[in-house]
C-alpha positions as CSV (number, residue, x, y, z in Angstrom):
1,X,22.9,19.5,8.6
2,X,19.8,20.3,10.7
3,X,17.2,17.7,9.7
4,X,13.9,17.5,11.4
5,X,14.6,15.8,14.8
6,X,12.8,12.5,15.3
7,X,13.9,11.0,18.6
8,X,12.2,8.5,20.9
9,X,10.8,11.3,23.1
10,X,9.0,12.6,20.0
11,X,6.9,9.4,19.6
12,X,6.7,7.8,23.0
13,X,3.6,7.4,25.0
14,X,3.5,9.5,28.2
15,X,2.4,9.4,31.0
16,X,2.6,5.7,31.3
17,X,1.2,3.3,33.9
18,X,3.6,1.3,36.0
19,X,3.7,-0.8,39.2
20,X,6.0,-0.9,42.3
21,X,8.2,-3.8,43.1
22,X,5.9,-4.9,45.9
23,X,2.7,-4.8,43.8
24,X,0.9,-8.1,44.3
25,X,0.0,-10.5,41.5
26,X,-3.7,-9.7,41.4
27,X,-3.0,-5.9,41.3
28,X,-0.7,-6.5,38.3
29,X,-3.3,-8.5,36.5
30,X,-6.0,-5.9,37.2
31,X,-3.8,-3.0,36.1
32,X,-3.1,-4.8,32.8
33,X,-6.8,-5.4,32.2
34,X,-7.8,-1.9,33.1
35,X,-5.3,-0.2,30.9
36,X,-5.4,-2.8,28.2
37,X,-1.6,-3.4,28.2
38,X,0.4,-6.6,28.2
39,X,3.5,-5.3,30.0
40,X,4.2,-2.9,32.8
41,X,7.5,-1.2,33.9
42,X,8.4,-2.0,37.5
43,X,9.7,0.9,39.7
44,X,11.8,1.0,42.9
45,X,11.3,3.6,45.7
46,X,13.2,6.2,43.6
47,X,10.9,5.7,40.6
48,X,13.8,4.1,38.7
49,X,12.9,1.3,36.3
50,X,14.2,-2.0,37.6
51,X,12.4,-4.4,35.5
52,X,9.3,-5.2,33.3
53,X,6.5,-7.6,34.1
54,X,4.5,-9.0,31.2
55,X,1.4,-11.1,30.7
56,X,3.8,-14.0,29.8
57,X,5.3,-13.7,33.3
58,X,1.8,-14.2,34.8
59,X,0.7,-17.2,32.7
60,X,2.8,-19.9,34.5
61,X,0.6,-19.3,37.5
62,X,-2.4,-20.6,35.6
63,X,-0.5,-23.2,33.6
64,X,0.8,-25.0,36.6
65,X,-2.2,-24.2,38.9
66,X,-3.6,-27.7,39.1
67,X,-0.9,-29.9,37.6
68,X,2.3,-31.4,38.9
69,X,5.3,-30.6,36.6
70,X,7.1,-33.5,35.2
71,X,10.8,-34.1,35.9
72,X,11.6,-32.8,32.4
73,X,9.6,-29.6,33.1
74,X,11.4,-29.2,36.4
75,X,14.7,-29.3,34.6
76,X,13.9,-27.2,31.5
77,X,11.3,-24.8,32.8
78,X,12.7,-23.8,36.1
79,X,12.2,-20.1,35.4
80,X,8.5,-20.6,34.6
81,X,8.0,-22.8,37.7
82,X,9.6,-20.1,39.8
83,X,7.2,-17.6,38.4
84,X,4.3,-19.9,39.0
85,X,5.0,-19.5,42.7
86,X,5.7,-15.8,42.6
87,X,3.3,-13.3,44.2
88,X,4.9,-9.8,43.7
89,X,6.2,-7.8,40.7
90,X,9.8,-8.1,42.0
91,X,9.5,-11.9,41.8
92,X,7.8,-11.9,38.4
93,X,9.6,-9.2,36.5
94,X,12.4,-9.6,33.9
95,X,15.4,-7.7,35.2
96,X,17.4,-5.7,34.5
97,X,15.0,-3.8,32.3
98,X,15.9,-3.1,28.7
99,X,15.4,0.6,28.3
100,X,16.1,3.5,26.0
101,X,16.8,7.2,26.5
102,X,14.3,9.8,25.3
103,X,17.1,11.5,23.2
104,X,18.0,8.3,21.4
105,X,17.2,8.3,17.6
106,X,14.4,6.0,16.5
107,X,16.8,3.7,14.7
108,X,18.5,2.9,18.0
109,X,15.2,2.0,19.6
110,X,14.3,-0.1,16.6
111,X,17.6,-2.0,16.8
112,X,17.1,-2.7,20.5
113,X,13.7,-4.1,19.9
114,X,14.9,-6.3,17.2
115,X,18.0,-7.6,19.0
116,X,16.3,-8.1,22.3
117,X,13.1,-9.3,20.8
118,X,10.8,-7.0,22.7
119,X,7.7,-5.1,21.5
120,X,8.1,-2.1,23.7
121,X,10.8,-0.2,25.7
122,X,10.5,1.9,28.9
123,X,11.9,5.3,28.2
124,X,14.1,6.7,31.0
125,X,16.1,9.8,31.8
126,X,19.8,9.9,32.8
127,X,19.0,8.7,36.3
128,X,16.9,5.7,35.0
129,X,13.6,7.2,36.0
130,X,10.6,6.4,33.9
131,X,9.6,9.0,31.3
132,X,7.3,7.0,29.0
133,X,7.1,3.9,26.9
134,X,7.8,3.5,23.2
135,X,6.3,0.6,21.2
136,X,6.8,-0.8,17.7
137,X,3.8,1.1,16.4
138,X,5.1,4.4,17.9
139,X,8.3,4.0,15.8
140,X,6.2,3.8,12.7
141,X,4.6,7.2,13.3
142,X,7.6,8.8,11.5
143,X,6.2,7.4,8.2
144,X,3.0,9.4,8.6
145,X,4.8,12.6,7.6
146,X,3.1,14.3,4.6
147,X,4.9,13.9,1.3
148,X,5.0,17.7,1.0
149,X,7.0,18.0,4.3
150,X,9.4,15.3,3.1
151,X,9.9,17.0,-0.3
152,X,10.5,20.4,1.4
153,X,13.1,19.0,3.8
154,X,14.9,17.1,1.0
155,X,15.1,20.3,-1.1
156,X,16.2,22.4,1.8
157,X,18.6,20.1,3.6
158,X,20.1,18.0,0.8
159,X,19.6,19.4,-2.7
160,X,20.2,23.1,-1.9
161,X,23.2,22.3,0.4
162,X,25.0,19.8,-1.8
163,X,24.1,21.3,-5.2
164,X,23.8,25.1,-4.5
165,X,24.4,25.9,-8.2
166,X,21.9,23.4,-9.5
167,X,19.0,25.9,-9.2
168,X,15.8,24.3,-10.5
169,X,17.6,21.7,-12.6
170,X,17.2,19.1,-9.8
171,X,13.5,18.4,-9.1
172,X,12.2,16.7,-6.0
173,X,9.0,14.7,-5.9
174,X,7.6,12.5,-3.2
175,X,5.0,9.8,-3.6
176,X,3.9,7.8,-0.6
177,X,7.2,8.4,1.1
178,X,9.3,7.5,-2.0
179,X,11.6,10.4,-3.0
180,X,12.2,10.8,-6.7
181,X,15.0,13.2,-7.8
182,X,15.2,14.0,-11.5
183,X,17.0,16.5,-13.7
184,X,20.6,17.2,-14.7
185,X,23.8,17.9,-12.9
186,X,27.1,19.1,-14.3
187,X,28.9,16.9,-11.7
188,X,27.3,13.8,-10.2
189,X,30.1,12.7,-7.9
190,X,28.1,13.8,-4.9
191,X,25.0,11.7,-5.8
192,X,26.0,8.7,-3.5
193,X,26.4,11.1,-0.6
194,X,23.1,12.8,-1.4
195,X,21.3,9.5,-1.5
196,X,22.5,8.6,1.9
197,X,21.4,11.9,3.3
198,X,18.0,11.6,1.7
199,X,17.5,8.2,3.2
200,X,18.4,9.6,6.6
201,X,15.5,12.0,6.4
202,X,12.9,10.8,8.9
203,X,10.0,9.2,7.1
204,X,11.6,8.5,3.8
205,X,10.6,5.1,2.5
206,X,12.9,4.8,-0.5
207,X,15.0,7.0,-2.9
208,X,15.0,6.9,-6.7
209,X,17.5,8.9,-8.8
210,X,16.8,10.0,-12.3
211,X,19.6,12.6,-12.5
212,X,22.0,12.7,-15.4
213,X,25.3,14.5,-15.7
214,X,29.1,14.2,-15.9
215,X,30.6,11.9,-13.2
216,X,34.1,12.5,-14.5
217,X,34.5,16.1,-13.3
218,X,37.5,16.6,-11.1
219,X,38.7,19.3,-8.8
220,X,40.1,22.1,-10.8
221,X,38.7,20.8,-14.1
222,X,35.6,22.5,-15.5
223,X,32.6,20.3,-16.5
224,X,32.9,19.1,-20.0
225,X,36.7,19.4,-20.2
226,X,38.4,16.5,-21.9
227,X,40.4,14.0,-19.9
228,X,44.2,14.4,-20.4
229,X,45.5,11.8,-22.8
230,X,48.2,9.4,-21.7
231,X,51.1,9.7,-24.2
232,X,51.9,6.5,-26.0
233,X,54.8,4.5,-24.7
C-alpha cells in the first residue's frame, strides 16, 4: 500500500551547524549563541558524527568556576566536575551520539527521543556523516497536512482498496485530523484492519467508525445468508 511517505528526511532541518572535535569552549558557546541552538553535533575529520555537545555540558564550567566542590559533589558529580575542567568539544560532548537515519519513519525517531530523553537527533547517512537535525517540533510537522489531503489518501489507499465494491456507501470526512468513516458495508470483518491502516496514514490524529453492516459474513457465504443451524442432540 503506497501511502504518502513521511520519513525523517522529509522534516529534518538541513543544512545544520556543527563543530569539530577540537573546537574550543568559547567557540562552542559563540556558535550556540549565534545560531540560537542549545546543542551541536560534533564531527571528526571524516565529517562523521561522534558526539553531541549541549548547553548543559557547558554549564558546569560556570557552576564550579569560583567554588570548591564538596566531597559529596566529588563523588556524585564526577562527570560534571570533569566537564568543568574541559576545554574542547571532544572533552565536553556526550558520546557516542544518538543518531537516526534519514530514511527512518517518523515514529522511529519519536521513540528514540522518548527512550533516550533527548529533544533532537542528528540525522546521518549510512557512513555516519551528518545530513541534518530533526527535533521534536519537526516531527509534529506531519500533523499540518490539510484535512482534504488526509481524506483523499484514506479514500484512495484504504477504503477503495479494502472495500472495492462499497462504491459511495462508505463516506470519509476529516475534521482537524480526525477521520470519520460512515455508511454501510455488507461485510464489516475488515473494519479492524481498515482502522489500523487509517491510523497509519501520516497526520491522522484519530479515527471514528460509524459504519454498520453484517459482521457474520463468511467466505463462500453471501451477505444476509442465514447461519447453519446445529441439529439438536
